[in-house]
N, C-alpha and C positions, 0 to 999 in steps of 0.2 A: 272340617277341623277348626276349632277356635284357636286364635293366636294366643301365645303365652302372655301371662300378665305378671311380670316380674316387678321388682322394686321401682325401677325407673318408670314403668307404666303408671304406677300409683303416684309417683312424684309429678309426672306430666299432668295427670288428672288433677292433683292438688293445686298445681300452678293455675290451671284453667279455672278452678273453683274460686280461688282467692282473687285472681285477676278480674273476675266478673262480679266481685262484690262492690260494684259501683252503685251505691244507693241513690245516686243522683240520676241515673239513666232514665227511669220512668218519669222523671219530673224536670229534665233539663230545660226544655222550652218553657214549662210553667214557672220554673225558677227565674229565668230571665224576664218573663212577662211580669212576675211579681216585683222584679227590680225596676219595672217601668220601661222596658225596652220594646221596640217595634220588631216585627218579623224581619225586616230588612237588616236591622242592627244585629239581630241574632244570626241571620244568615251570613252577615259579614264576619262575625266572630268565628263561625264554623269554617268559612272560607279561609280566614287567616290561619286557623289551626291546620288546615290541609296544605296551604302554601308553605307554612313553616315546616311541616312534616317533610314535605318534598325537598326543601332546601337543606334541612338538617340531615337528610339521608347521607350527604357527602361526608361532613365531619364526623358524624357518628359511625359511619362505615370505616373511617380511618381508625377510630378508637377500637371498634370491634375486631378489625384486622390485626391491630397492633397489640391488643391486650386480651382478646378472646371473647367468645360469645357470652360467657357467664358474666364477665365484668360489664358487657353491654347491657345485659338484663338487669344487673344491679343498678346501673346508671339510670335505666328506664324507671324503675320503681322509685328511685330517689327524686327524679324530676316530677313524677306524678304527685308525690307527697307534698312537695313545695307548692305545686299548682293548687292542690286542694286547700291548703292554708290560705292562699290569696282569695280564692272564691268565697271562703267562709268569712274572712275578716274584713273584706272591703266590698264597696258597692259603687264602682265607677267603670265606665266603658274601657278606659285605657288600662286600668289595672287588670280587668278581665282579659283584655287583649294580651297583656304580658303573661297572664296565667295560661291562656290558650297556647302561647308559644312554648311555655314550659311543658304543658301537656303534650304538645307536638313533639318536643324533644323526647319525652317518654315513648311516644308512638314510634319515633324514628329509631330509637335504640332497640325497641322491641320488635318492630315490623319485620316479618319474615325470619327473624333470628330464631325464635322458639320453634317455628315450624321446621326450619332447617335443622335444628338440633334433633327433633323427632325423626325426621327423614334420615339424618345421618346415623342415628341410633339404629333404625331399622336396617340400614345398609350394612352397618358393622355386624349386626346380628344375623344378616341373611334373611330378613323377614319382609323384604320389599313387596312381596305378593299380597301382603295384608295391609298395605298402606291406606287404602280407602276405609277398610273396617277399623284399623287401629286409630287413624286420625279421627274418624267418625265417632269412635267411643270417647276419646279424650275431649273432643269438642262437645259431645253430649253432656259430659260432666260440667263443662263450662256453662252450658245453657241451663243445667240444673242449678248451678251456682247463681245464675241470674234470677231464676225463679225464687230461690230462697232470699236473695237480695231484695226482691220486690216486696216480700212479706215484711222483712226488717224495715224497709223504707216506709211502709205504712205506719209502723209503730213510731218511727222517728218523726215523720210529718204530723201524725196525729197528736203526739204528746207536745210538740213544739208549736203546732199550728203555723208552721212556716216551712218552706222548702230548703232554706239555707243550711240547717244542721246536717243535711245528708252528706255534705262535703267533709265536715269534721269527722263524722262517724266512718266514712270510707277510708280514713287513714289507718284504722285498726287492722283490717285484713291486708292492706298493702304493706304494712310493716312486717307481717308474717310472710307475705310473698317475697319481700326483700331478703328475709332470713333464709327462705327456702332456696334461693339462688346460690347461696354459699354451700349448699349440700350437693349440687350437681357435680358429676365427675369431670375431671380436667379434659378427658379425651373428647368431650363434646364442644370444646372451645374451637375446634377446627384448626386449620393451619394458621399459626400466628406469625405475622411478618414483622420484623424489627423496623422500628422507625429509622428512616434515613433522612437526615437533614432537618430543616425547620418544619413546623406544623403547616405553614403556608404552602411549602413545596409538596408536602404529603397530601394536603387537601387538593391541590392542583392536579397531582398525579391521579388521585382517586376520582376526581371529576372526569379526567380523561379516560380512566378505566371504565367509568360508568357509561360514557358515550360509546365506548367499544362494546360494552355489554348490550346496550340498546341496539347497536348495529348488528351484533351477532344474533340477537333474537329476531330481527327483521329479515335476516338472510334465510332463516329456517321458517318457512311459511306456516307449518303446522304449529310450531312453537309460538309464533306471533299470534295466530288465531286463538290458541289456548289461553294465552295471557290476556288478550283483549276481551275475549268472551267472559272471562272471570272478572277482570277489572271493571269493565263497563257495567255489568250487572250489579256488582257490589257498589260501584260509584253511584248509580241511580238509587239503589236501595238505601244506602247510608245517607244520601242527601234528603231523602223523603221520609224515612222510617219514623223520625221523631214527631212528625205531624200527626201521628196517631194520638198524641197527648192532647192537643186542643179539641180533637174530635171526641176523645174520651171525656174531656171536661164537659163538653156540651151534653153528652150522654148522661153523665153523673148528675148534672143539674136538672135534667129532664125526667129522670127516674123518680117515681113516688116512694122512694125508700130512704132510710137514714135521715128523715126530715128533722129529727131532733138534734142532729149534729150541726156544727158550724159548717159554713160553705166549704172552706178549705179542707176540713176533716172528711166531708162527704166525698170530695174529689179524690183525696188521698186513698180512701178505702176502695172506691171503685177502680181507680187507675192501678193501684197496687195489686188488687185481686186479679184484674184482667192480665196484667203483666206476669203475675205468678203463673197462671194457666198458659199464657202465651209461651213462656220459657220452658215449661214442662213439655209442651208440644214440640217446640223447636229442639229440645234435648232428644226427644224420641225420634225426630226427623233425622238429626245428625247420626244417631246411633244406628238407624236403619238405612243409611245411605247405601251401604254395600248390598243389602237385600234388595233395595229398589233397583240398583243397577243389574243385579242378577235376574230380577223379574223382567226388566225391559230387555235384557240380553244384549245391550249395547251401551257402552259408556257414552259414546258421542250422541246417540239418540236421546239418552236421558238428560244430557247437558242441554241440548238444543230444545227439547220439549219443555224443560223447566224454565228456560229463558223466556219462551213465548208465554207460558202460563203466568210467570211473574209480571210481565208487562200488562197482560189482560187484567190481572187482579188489581194492579195499581190503578188502571183505568176505571174499573168498576167502583173501586173505593172512592175515587175522585168524583165520579158521577153521583154516587150515593150521598156524599157529603154536600154536594151542590144542591141536591133536592131535599136537604134536611132530613136524611135518613141515617142518623149516626149509628144505629144498631147494625145495619147492613155494612156500612163503611168500616166499622170496627171488626166485624166478622171477617170481611174480605182482607183487611189489613193483616189480621192474624194469619190467614192463609198465605199471604205474601211473605211474612216472616218465616213460616214453615218451609216455604219453597226455597228461600235463600239458604236456610240451614241444611236443607236436603242437598242443595247444590254444592256447598262449600267443600266438603270432603271429596266430591266427585271432581271438582275443578283442580284441587291440589293433586289428586291422583293422575288426572289427564296431563297436567303440566309436567309432572315428574316422568310421564311416559315419553315426553317429547324433548326433555332437556337432560343433559348429562348430569349425573350426581355431583360432578366437580364444579358445575356452575349453577347448582340448584338454588343456593342462597341468592346469587345474582339474579336468576330468573324470577324468584319470588319478590326480590327487591324492585325489579323492573315493573312487575305486576302492581306492586304497592304504589309506585310512583305514578303510573298511569291513572290508577284509581284516585289518588289524591289530587292530581291535576283536574280530573273530571269533577270531583266533589267541590274543589275550590271555585270552579266556574258555576256549577249548578246551585250551590247553597244560597248565595245572595240573589240569584235569579228567582229561585222558588220563594224566598222571603219577600222580594219585591212583588211578585205575582200574588202572593197570599195577602199582602197589605192592600193591594189595589182591587183584586177581584175575589178574594176569599180563598181559603185553603183548598176547597173542592176543585175550583177552576185551575189552581196552580198544579194540583196533582194530575188533572186531566191532560194538561199541556205537556207535563213531564212524561207521562205514560205514553203519549203519542210519539214523542221523540225517542223514547226508550225502544218502542217496537220498531221504529224506522231503522234503527241501527242493526237489527238482527241479520238481514241478508248479507251484510258485510263481514260479520264476525261469527257466523255459524261454523261449527267445527265439522270436520269430515271424519270418515271412519279410519283413515290411515294414521297410524301412530308409529313414529320412528324415533327412538331415543338414542342420540349419539352418546357413546361411552368413552370417547377419546378426549 
């Protein structure tokens, strides 16, 4: 039986579509390289973004608790819009650093909040048994949005012969995303707590509560493994995924096609087309996560299997790039993307099986924080390795570390979700 698709389902899908109209995504590293930055500097910016996201989880959590999830999402879109302006109008490392902090504020306001709203909605409706399929469908629309975004990005870069305008144009869908948040029902705000005392005291109390949340997750062994399995995979994935872009750049310049176009236009066409098909495939992967689990007949086995597959794919991609085989590296990288998007709905479902709905937002927040800490460490390390030894060697080293973590965070068959 298919799950019901009511008005909120389509709003959740529209949110994902608009949120993923990040026209800069296929070109973010190429944009920074165009601005004359080294891989280490780029990695440092990525690291700063993750550190800021982690730190800002505390004050943004106070705002979410005090004013509701909808206002948290509105704040997120507002922060994103300001950061896009800075990336477009300026060309300086420290300005970009500030823009990254604003972007991080958007991530902190948004991180876990919208997923918690979806899971809360399913709980209210009594549709929790469909959480993998439901979230998989909404995520697939997000990935389809990324596919469409890639095609639009081609046109932007092609016409401007520059990567910079992608930030300006990204503001348009984000304005619509901001307006969409005003239409969400109030009951998705969650329990709103009144501010008591000054902001400093509230932030201090929130920090203490976060430590309690971490401690609570570590007490529950399966909850801990569920969170670490998800966050570690995503941390490694997000730290390495954008290195597909320089590999694609090399492939674009090596192909005997579009020779009549300017260099940057050739790169834009090849990169944009590849990302379009990549996101179509990841959309299908997310949509079919539930079917994949049913076919494997074990959610834990599916999660563990895709973790190993992801690490092996990253390793093969690195080896292929090192031996100057960009076509193979690109193909395997695409499979890596598909694996991550197949996993994500499964991870959310498994985490919800092991954490009470009352602490679901906290659990997803803990997962997000662990992920950002890992990314903050990995991003500059990968950048430094890429500068010194090349992108391929950097990916090989990261893939080996990735696979070595598996024995410690593989999940078991036992699932016990506390509801008290």
